[in-house]
N, C-alpha and C positions, 0 to 999 in steps of 0.2 A: 385515709392514705388508700392511693388507688390500686388495683391489684397487682400493675406492674412493679411497683414499688414494694410490693410484699414479695414477690418472686425475685426480686433482685437481693433483698436483705437475705432470703432464704438460700440463693445462690451462692453469696458471699459467705455465707456461715458455713455452710457444706463444704467449698473449697477449703476455710481455715481448718475445719475439723481434719478433712483428708490431709492436709500439710501435719497436722500434729500427728495423727495415727501413722503417715510415713514416717516421719522423723523417728519416731518411739519403736517401729519396726526395723529400721537402719541401723538403730542404737548397739544391737548387737551383730551388724554385718563382718565378715572377715575381710572384706575389701576395704582398703584404707582410703581409697578416695570416696567410699560410698559412706564412712562412719560417721556417725552424728553423736555425739554426747549429748545425752539429755540431762539438763542440770535439775535439782529438785526444787520445789516450791516450798519445802519447810526446812529449816537446819535438822541437820541428823541428831538423834540424842547422844549423850555424853556429858563428862564432868565439864561444866562451863557453858552448856548449849543456853540454860537460862540466863546467863549473863550477857551471851551475843545476841539472843533476843531482845532484852532489855537496852542494852547500849547500841547494838548495831542497826538492827533490824528497825530502829525507829526512822531511819531514812532511807536504809537500803534493803533491796529485796533478797532474798537468799540465793538467786541466781549469780546476783553481783559477788556476793562473798564466796561462794562455792568453786567458782571460776577463776580465784586468784591464785593460787598455789605456792604462796610465798613461802621462805624459811622461817625459822623465828626470829632472825634480824629483821626481816621483810616486814612481818605482823607487827613488831614491837615499834618501827617507825612508823606503821599505818596507824597503829592505837595512839601514840604521841600525837600524831597530826590530825586526829579524830576529835581528840580530848582539846587540842588546842580550839577546833571549830565546833566545841560544846557537845561531844557525846559524853554521858553521863555514865563513866567507869569510876567506880569507886576504888580508890587506892589500894583497898585488901583483895580486890578483886582480880586487879590488872594481870597478875601472873597467871591465875585460871584461865582468863580469857586468852591470852596470849599462849599457852599450853592446849585449850583448846582448838584452838584456829589454825594452830602448826601440826598439831595432832590429826585433824580431821581432814586438813585442807593443805596441808604443805605439799613440799615436793614432791613426797614419795607417794601422796593421795591424787596426784595428776592421772587424767586418762591417758592412756597409752594408744 
């Protein structure tokens, strides 16, 4: 690899890191035009988290799940659809999964 290639790779890496740090700093900014919500890389703990990790994260990242903010009916429809597409949700754990998703990521949990 040429020295120019190494320099280019390092500069791109530094730029990406700078964007990530900037987004984190802006997360608490009070200016609504500059506010950025930083989504977690892992699902937060709580009753039902293990079910969500096992049933949802086999296909989806935590970021995709955490940005939904559906109500209980919306999560119910989503779980039904995901089951049709092959998500492994045991029937006896379905209510616990919906409750976890609604409590943790429902409309009340949406970023303001």
